[in-house]
C-alpha positions in Angstrom: 224.5 13.3 71.9 224.6 17.1 72.4 228.2 18.3 72.1 229.5 21.7 73.3 232.1 23.0 70.9 234.5 25.9 71.7 234.1 27.7 68.4 236.8 30.2 69.1 239.5 27.8 70.2 242.4 26.9 67.8 244.6 28.5 65.2 242.0 28.4 62.5 238.9 29.3 64.6 236.1 30.0 64.1 236.2 29.1 60.4 237.6 25.6 60.7 235.7 24.8 63.9 232.3 25.8 62.4 233.0 23.8 59.2 234.1 20.8 61.2 230.9 20.9 63.2 228.8 20.9 60.0 230.9 18.0 58.6 230.2 16.0 61.8 226.5 16.6 61.7 226.2 15.6 58.1 227.9 12.3 59.1 226.1 11.9 62.4 222.7 13.7 62.2 221.6 12.0 65.4 224.0 14.4 67.3 223.6 18.0 68.1 226.3 20.7 68.4 226.3 23.9 70.5 228.7 26.4 68.9 230.0 28.5 71.8 231.7 31.9 70.9 231.2 35.2 69.2 227.7 35.0 67.8 228.3 37.4 64.8 231.5 35.6 63.7 229.9 32.2 64.0 226.9 33.4 61.9 229.3 34.6 59.2 230.9 31.2 59.1 227.6 29.3 59.0 226.6 31.5 56.1 229.8 30.7 54.3 229.3 26.9 54.6 225.5 27.3 53.9 224.5 25.8 57.2 222.1 28.4 58.5 219.0 26.8 60.0 220.6 23.3 60.4 218.3 21.9 63.1 221.0 20.2 65.1 223.1 23.4 65.4 222.7 25.8 68.3 224.8 29.0 68.9 225.6 30.1 72.5 227.1 33.6 72.6 230.4 34.0 74.6 232.1 37.3 74.2 235.6 36.4 75.5 238.4 34.2 74.1 241.2 32.5 76.0 244.4 33.2 74.0 246.9 30.4 73.3 249.6 32.3 75.2 247.6 33.1 78.3 248.2 31.6 81.7 245.8 28.7 81.8 244.4 28.9 85.4 244.3 32.7 85.5 242.5 32.9 82.1 239.8 30.3 83.1 239.2 32.0 86.5 239.0 35.6 85.2 237.4 35.1 81.8 234.1 33.7 82.9 232.5 34.7 79.6 235.2 32.9 77.5 234.0 30.4 74.9 236.1 27.7 76.5 234.7 28.2 80.0 231.1 28.5 78.8 231.5 25.3 76.7 232.7 23.4 79.8 229.9 24.9 81.9 227.3 23.4 79.5 228.7 20.0 80.4 228.8 20.8 84.1 225.2 21.9 83.9 224.4 18.6 82.1 223.0 20.6 79.2 225.7 19.0 76.9 227.0 15.5 77.0 230.6 16.4 76.1 232.8 19.3 75.3 235.5 19.7 72.6 238.1 22.5 72.4 241.1 23.1 70.1 242.1 26.1 72.2 244.7 26.6 74.9 245.2 23.0 76.2 246.4 24.1 79.6 243.3 26.2 80.0 241.1 23.3 78.9 242.7 21.1 81.6 242.2 24.0 84.1 238.5 24.2 83.1 238.2 20.5 83.5 239.4 20.9 87.1 237.6 24.1 88.1 234.4 23.7 86.2 233.7 20.0 85.9 235.7 18.9 89.0 237.3 15.5 89.5 235.7 12.1 89.7 235.8 10.6 93.3 239.3 9.5 94.4 241.0 11.1 91.3 244.0 13.3 92.3 245.0 14.6 88.9 243.4 14.2 85.4 245.4 12.8 82.5 245.3 13.5 78.7 245.1 10.2 76.8 246.7 9.7 73.4 246.2 6.7 71.1 249.4 5.3 69.6 249.3 2.8 66.6 251.3 -0.4 67.0 253.0 -2.8 64.7 250.3 -5.4 65.4 247.7 -3.1 63.9 246.2 -2.3 67.2 246.5 0.8 69.5 248.0 1.5 72.9 247.0 4.4 75.1 249.6 6.8 76.4 248.9 8.9 79.5 249.6 11.5 80.7 250.2 13.5 77.5 250.3 16.9 79.1 247.8 17.5 81.9 250.2 17.3 84.8 253.8 18.2 84.1 255.2 17.5 87.6 253.9 14.2 88.9 254.2 12.2 92.1 254.4 8.4 92.1 250.8 8.2 93.2 249.8 10.0 90.1 251.5 7.4 87.9 249.9 4.6 89.8 246.5 6.2 89.3 247.2 6.8 85.6 247.9 3.1 85.2 244.5 2.1 86.7 242.6 4.8 84.8 244.4 3.8 81.6 243.6 0.1 82.1 239.9 0.9 82.7 239.9 3.1 79.6 241.6 0.5 77.4 239.2 -2.2 78.7 236.1 -0.2 77.8 237.2 1.5 74.6 239.4 -1.2 73.0 237.8 -4.3 74.4 241.0 -5.6 76.0 240.0 -8.0 78.8 243.1 -7.5 80.9 245.3 -4.6 79.5 249.0 -4.9 79.7 250.4 -1.8 81.6 253.9 -0.5 81.4 255.9 2.5 82.7 257.9 4.5 80.2 261.5 4.6 81.2 265.1 4.9 79.9 265.7 1.1 80.1 263.9 -2.2 80.7 265.9 -3.0 83.9 264.3 -2.2 87.2 267.4 -0.3 88.3 266.8 2.3 85.6 264.4 5.2 85.7 264.1 8.0 88.2 263.0 8.2 91.8 259.5 8.9 90.4 259.3 5.8 88.2 261.0 3.5 90.6 258.5 4.3 93.4 255.6 3.8 91.0 257.2 0.6 89.7 257.3 -0.9 93.2 253.6 0.0 93.9 252.4 -1.3 90.5 254.2 -4.6 90.9 252.0 -5.2 94.0 248.8 -4.2 92.2 246.2 -6.4 90.6 246.9 -4.9 87.2 248.7 -6.9 84.5 251.9 -4.9 85.0 254.7 -5.7 82.6 257.3 -3.3 84.0 259.4 -0.7 82.2 259.0 0.1 78.5 261.8 1.9 76.5 261.0 4.6 74.0 262.1 2.4 71.2 259.3 0.0 72.0 256.4 2.6 72.0 254.9 1.1 68.9 256.0 -2.5 69.3 252.7 -3.7 70.9 254.3 -4.7 74.1 251.8 -2.8 76.3 248.2 -1.7 75.9 248.7 1.2 78.4 251.9 3.2 78.6 252.2 5.5 81.7 254.4 8.5 82.1 254.4 12.0 83.5 252.8 14.9 81.6 256.1 16.5 80.6 257.6 13.4 79.1 254.3 12.3 77.6 253.9 15.6 75.8 257.4 15.5 74.5 256.8 12.0 73.2 253.5 13.1 71.5 255.1 16.1 69.8 258.2 14.1 68.8 256.0 11.4 67.3 253.9 14.0 65.3 257.1 15.7 64.1 258.7 12.4 63.1 255.7 11.2 61.1 255.5 14.5 59.2 259.2 14.7 58.6 259.5 11.1 57.3 256.5 11.7 55.0 258.1 14.8 53.6 261.5 13.1 53.2 259.9 10.2 51.3 258.0 12.6 49.0 261.2 14.5 48.3 263.2 11.4 47.4 260.3 10.1 45.2 260.0 13.4 43.3 263.8 13.4 42.6 263.9 10.1 40.8 261.7 9.0 37.9 262.0 5.2 38.8 261.0 6.1 42.3 257.9 7.9 41.1 256.8 4.7 39.3 257.3 2.7 42.4 255.4 5.3 44.5 252.5 5.1 42.0 252.3 1.3 42.5 252.3 1.6 46.3 249.9 4.5 46.5 247.2 2.5 48.4 249.7 1.3 51.0 251.1 4.8 51.4 247.6 6.3 51.8 246.8 3.8 54.5 250.1 4.7 56.3 249.4 8.4 56.1 245.9 7.8 57.6 247.5 5.8 60.5 250.2 8.4 61.2 248.0 11.5 60.8 246.9 13.0 64.1 243.9 14.6 62.5 242.4 11.2 62.0 242.1 10.8 65.8 240.7 14.3 66.3 241.4 14.8 69.9 242.6 13.4 73.2 240.2 12.7 76.1 240.8 14.3 79.5 240.5 11.4 81.8 239.5 11.8 85.5 237.2 14.8 85.3 233.5 14.6 86.0 232.3 14.9 82.4 233.5 14.1 78.9 236.1 16.5 77.6 238.1 16.1 74.4 241.2 18.3 73.7 241.8 18.8 70.0 245.1 19.9 68.4 245.6 23.7 68.2 246.2 23.4 64.4 243.0 21.4 63.8 241.3 21.9 60.5 237.7 20.9 59.7 238.5 17.2 59.4 240.3 17.1 62.8 237.4 19.0 64.4 234.9 16.5 62.9 236.9 13.6 64.2 237.2 15.2 67.6 233.4 15.6 67.8 233.0 12.0 66.7 235.4 10.9 69.5 233.5 13.0 72.1 230.2 11.5 71.0 231.5 8.0 71.3 233.1 8.6 74.7 229.9 10.1 76.0 227.9 7.1 74.9 230.2 4.7 76.9 229.4 6.3 80.3 232.9 5.7 81.6 232.6 7.6 84.9 231.6 4.6 87.1 234.4 2.4 85.9 237.0 5.2 86.1 235.9 6.0 89.6 236.3 2.3 90.6 239.8 2.4 89.0 240.8 5.6 90.9 239.6 4.0 94.2 241.6 0.9 93.5 244.7 3.0 92.7 244.3 4.9 95.9 244.3 1.7 97.9 247.4 0.5 96.1 249.1 3.8 96.9 248.1 3.6 100.6 249.6 0.1 100.9 252.8 1.3 99.3 253.0 4.3 101.5 252.7 6.8 98.6 249.8 8.7 100.1 248.4 9.2 103.5 245.8 6.6 104.5 242.2 7.9 104.4 241.9 6.5 107.9 244.9 8.3 109.3 244.5 11.4 111.5 244.8 14.8 109.9 248.2 15.4 111.6 249.8 12.5 109.8 252.6 13.5 107.4 252.2 13.1 103.7 254.0 14.1 100.5 253.4 17.6 99.3 251.3 18.1 96.1 
């Protein structure tokens, strides 16, 4: 696979990004990476890690950078020479099979929409996050930040896209789908979740109803659906909780000699736990619903996280998910039409419909 990598995206770019690309190619020499960004700075980093002349590496010069604090849509539209936009264009041109960026996530979503475009029948793309469960498996959470203000039709579509994704990537024959809410009872939730709940109950999905936040990791669903605002809060809270619990445990262990002995005995188990809880192990989150493979890495990504994001992008590109995701989006659209959540495709243009 040829992977386009935004070399200037992220808090530690370009050093960590270039090093992560080299780490990936040493593990996966069958892949190729196109480093997109300031050619001179990339060359300096390649020299630092002694990777000049690596045959699977290509450098594509892009003079501009999208800052982390810039308005996403405006930056993508105006900075046509930015590393992020050029990297996405390589996928749109089918020169690269996938794109990875640890830069401005909002701008990456905007680039997915403006540069790659949406798959047929997809209304809004969604960021997919993997959550570990108590059963030793994973569930997928979407949306984790692509669309902050959702309509019920978006949640219904996320449910279908998530089920298709879980089926292909995790091998779940018939994924269990749940809506994240503030209680398991159908009377709970908001107008948004209640409308989506009614539509999903009438769908062909294995819909299990509402899921409370306390059951996120309980293996009660393979696909957990929510709006981008809530999903992003869940994601950041989970990251913060995992880091804080690890730090608290370390502090308590270091303060007691007997605890240090116990910690030494349980080191293998603790190491395994840290690997499960560490977001860098998963590398990045796919942007589902755009016409191409795009993986959004964490802004704080170091070399290991970039390597894992490239690995995830290469794997996603090899699956050719677009046909199945398109079918899922069409199925969701039909469910929404029957539920009256969107205007029928057969209705006249003057028919009323919810605003975007």
